[in-house]
C-alpha positions in Angstrom: 0.0 0.0 0.0 1.2 3.5 -0.9 2.0 5.8 2.0 2.6 9.5 2.4 5.3 10.8 4.7 3.6 13.7 6.5 0.0 14.7 7.1 -3.0 14.2 4.8 -5.9 16.5 5.1 -9.1 15.1 3.6 -11.6 17.8 2.8 -15.3 16.8 2.5 -18.0 19.3 1.6 -21.5 18.4 2.8 -24.9 19.7 1.9 -28.1 18.1 3.3 -26.3 14.8 4.0 -27.7 14.3 7.5 -29.1 10.9 6.8 -25.8 9.3 6.0 -23.0 11.7 7.1 -22.2 10.2 10.5 -21.5 6.8 9.3 -19.7 8.1 6.2 -17.3 10.2 8.2 -16.2 7.3 10.4 -15.8 5.1 7.3 -13.7 7.8 5.6 -11.3 8.2 8.5 -10.9 4.4 8.8 -10.1 4.2 5.1 -7.5 7.0 5.0 -5.7 6.2 8.2 -3.2 3.7 6.6 -2.4 6.2 3.8 -0.3 8.8 5.8 1.7 9.3 8.9 -1.1 11.5 10.2 -4.6 12.4 8.9 -7.3 14.9 9.5 -10.9 15.0 8.0 -12.2 18.5 7.6 -16.0 18.5 6.9 -17.5 21.7 5.6 -21.3 22.0 6.1 -22.4 24.2 3.2 -25.4 25.9 4.9 -27.5 22.7 5.1 -31.2 22.9 6.0 -31.3 19.5 7.6 -29.3 18.1 10.6 -26.0 17.7 8.7 -24.2 20.1 11.0 -25.4 18.3 14.1 -24.4 15.0 12.7 -20.9 16.3 11.9 -20.6 17.6 15.4 -21.7 14.2 16.8 -19.1 12.4 14.7 -16.4 14.9 15.8 -17.2 14.1 19.4 -16.3 10.4 18.9 -13.4 10.9 16.4 -10.8 13.5 17.2 -9.4 13.5 13.7 -12.7 15.0 12.4 -12.9 18.8 12.2 -16.1 20.7 11.5 -16.4 23.9 9.5 -19.8 25.7 9.1 -20.7 28.1 6.3 -24.0 29.8 7.3 -25.1 30.1 3.7 -25.3 27.5 0.9 -22.7 28.9 -1.5 -21.7 25.8 -3.4 -19.1 23.0 -3.4 -16.3 25.2 -4.6 -16.7 27.7 -1.7 -16.9 24.8 0.8 -13.6 23.3 -0.5 -12.1 26.8 -0.4 -12.9 27.1 3.3 -11.7 23.6 4.0 -8.4 24.1 2.2 -7.8 27.3 4.1 -8.2 25.4 7.4 -6.1 22.3 6.3 -2.8 21.7 8.0 -1.6 18.7 6.0 1.4 18.4 3.7 -1.1 16.8 1.2 -4.7 17.8 0.6 -7.4 15.5 -0.9 -11.0 16.3 -1.9 -13.8 13.7 -1.4 -17.6 13.9 -1.7 -19.7 13.2 1.3 -21.8 10.5 -0.3 -18.7 8.3 -0.7 -19.7 7.3 -4.2 -15.9 7.3 -4.6 -14.4 5.6 -1.6 -11.5 7.5 -0.2 -9.6 4.2 0.1 -8.9 4.7 -3.6 -6.5 7.5 -2.7 -4.0 4.6 -2.4 -3.8 4.6 -6.2 -3.6 8.4 -6.3 -0.6 8.4 -4.0 1.2 5.8 -6.1 0.8 8.0 -9.2 1.7 11.2 -7.3 5.0 9.6 -6.1 5.8 7.7 -9.3 5.1 10.7 -11.6 6.3 13.4 -9.2 3.0 15.1 -9.9 1.5 18.1 -8.2 -2.1 16.9 -8.6 -3.8 13.6 -9.2 -7.5 13.6 -10.2 -9.9 10.8 -10.5 -11.1 10.1 -14.0 -14.2 8.2 -14.9 -12.8 8.0 -18.5 -9.6 6.3 -17.5 -9.3 2.9 -19.2 -8.9 1.2 -15.9 -11.9 2.8 -14.2 -15.0 0.9 -13.2 -18.1 3.1 -13.2 -21.8 2.6 -12.6 -23.6 5.9 -13.0 -26.5 7.2 -15.2 -26.1 7.5 -19.0 -27.1 11.1 -18.9 -24.2 11.9 -16.6 -21.8 10.1 -19.0 -23.1 12.3 -21.8 -22.6 15.4 -19.7 -19.0 14.4 -18.9 -18.1 13.7 -22.6 -19.5 16.9 -23.9 -17.9 19.0 -21.2 -14.5 17.3 -21.8 -14.7 18.2 -25.5 -15.5 21.8 -24.6 -12.6 22.1 -22.1 -10.2 20.6 -24.6 -11.0 23.4 -27.0 -10.9 26.2 -24.4 -8.1 25.2 -22.2 -6.2 22.4 -24.0 -6.2 20.3 -20.9 -5.0 16.7 -21.4 -7.3 15.7 -18.5 -10.4 13.9 -19.9 -12.5 14.2 -16.7 -12.3 17.2 -14.4 -15.5 16.7 -12.5 -14.8 13.5 -10.5 -14.9 14.4 -6.8 -11.8 12.5 -5.6 -8.6 14.5 -6.0 -5.2 14.7 -4.4 -2.8 17.7 -4.3 0.4 18.8 -2.8 -0.5 21.5 -0.3 1.9 24.2 -1.6 0.3 23.8 -5.0 -3.4 23.8 -4.1 -3.5 26.4 -1.3 -2.6 29.5 -3.3 -4.9 28.3 -6.1 -7.9 27.9 -3.7 -7.3 31.3 -2.2 -8.0 33.0 -5.5 -10.8 30.9 -7.2 -13.9 32.9 -7.9 -16.2 30.1 -9.1 -18.1 28.8 -6.0 -20.3 26.0 -7.6 -20.0 23.3 -10.2 -17.4 24.8 -12.5 -14.8 25.4 -9.8 -13.0 22.2 -10.8 -11.9 23.6 -14.2 -10.8 26.9 -12.5 -8.6 25.0 -10.1 -7.1 22.7 -12.8 -6.6 25.5 -15.3 -4.7 27.6 -12.7 -2.5 24.6 -11.7 -1.6 24.1 -15.3 -1.2 27.9 -15.8 1.4 27.8 -13.0 3.2 24.9 -14.7 2.0 22.2 -12.3 1.9 18.6 -13.4 -1.6 17.0 -13.4 -2.1 13.2 -13.7 -5.3 11.1 -13.9 -6.1 8.1 -11.8 -8.6 5.3 -12.4 -11.6 5.2 -10.0 -14.3 2.7 -9.0 -17.6 4.6 -8.9 -21.0 3.4 -7.7 -23.5 6.2 -8.2 -25.9 6.2 -5.2 -28.3 8.9 -6.2 -31.3 8.5 -8.5 -32.7 10.5 -11.4 -29.3 11.6 -12.6 -28.3 13.1 -9.3 -28.8 16.7 -8.3 -27.7 18.4 -11.5 -30.5 20.2 -13.3 -30.6 22.2 -16.6 -30.1 25.5 -14.7 -27.0 24.0 -13.1 -25.6 23.1 -16.6 -26.3 26.6 -17.8 -24.5 28.1 -14.8 -21.5 25.7 -15.2 -21.1 26.7 -18.9 -21.4 30.4 -18.0 -18.8 30.0 -15.2 -16.5 28.0 -17.6 -16.7 30.8 -20.1 -15.9 33.3 -17.3 -12.8 31.3 -16.3 -11.6 31.3 -19.9 -12.2 35.1 -20.1 -10.3 35.8 -16.9 -7.4 33.5 -17.8 -6.9 34.0 -21.5 -8.3 37.5 -22.1 -7.9 39.5 -18.9 -4.9 37.6 -17.5 -6.6 38.3 -14.2 -4.9 35.5 -12.3 -1.4 36.6 -13.3 -1.9 39.7 -11.0 -4.0 38.2 -8.3 -3.4 34.5 -7.7 -0.6 34.9 -5.2 -1.8 38.1 -3.6 -3.4 36.6 -0.5 -1.3 35.6 2.4 -2.0 32.8 4.9 -3.0 35.6 7.4 -5.6 36.8 4.9 -6.7 33.2 4.6 -7.4 33.0 8.3 -9.4 36.3 8.2 -11.4 34.8 5.3 -12.3 31.8 7.5 -13.3 34.0 10.4 -15.5 36.2 8.1 -17.3 33.1 6.8 -18.3 32.2 10.4 -16.5 28.9 10.3 -15.3 26.9 13.2 -13.3 23.7 13.7 -14.7 21.9 16.7 -17.5 19.6 17.7 -19.1 22.2 19.9 -21.0 25.3 18.8 -18.8 28.3 18.0 -18.4 30.7 20.9 -18.7 34.4 20.2 
């Protein structure tokens, strides 16, 4: 089994996952423990309207490696991962979805590729020839069409940017996450485009995916429209305005801490004290 020397921070955004989140958090910790010298699981409640936050707190009370962050408003997965990355203390940072459609134990493969290829980022790919996937046909169509669009706009060699399981070296992902502007579905392409823009090496890894949701998941036509709009905005900022050249390293770690405080986040199993 591959092993990281240092600390691995696993960041998990969660929105209305109260029914399953408690068990999933303990399972996630169990699966990543053998993968690094030290691990932490940072769970970001993205303004859930159910008991997700309470269940995260309950899990943190029984597992000290779990840290809770609360965003009072639902601002999207990208924003949740931004907050989680700001709070992460690991040498390596991984992203994982709360539904565990992609088991975090698969990061074993990602670590092998990261080390063998001396990569800066390893992202899961449903289109990898060694992947085993079971998810709705409509999601496959979305993925293929989006890949073709990204190939034209950004010339990324990565065939699948949307898979939730990703692994990064912390010095690479932290400055990128400080400056991303897309908060929802298209944040993945902003992150990967910036890593490549900064000459980072991105590799793909095979995944085993069992899709648990029904009716094509939560993505709706308006979400597709917003994702396409945000993708066009990333292209405009990156290729036309060159916005990131002037801004992507402007925030310091101290500003990162201020950002966390302004978002009313906390990292404990108890309610935040004012």
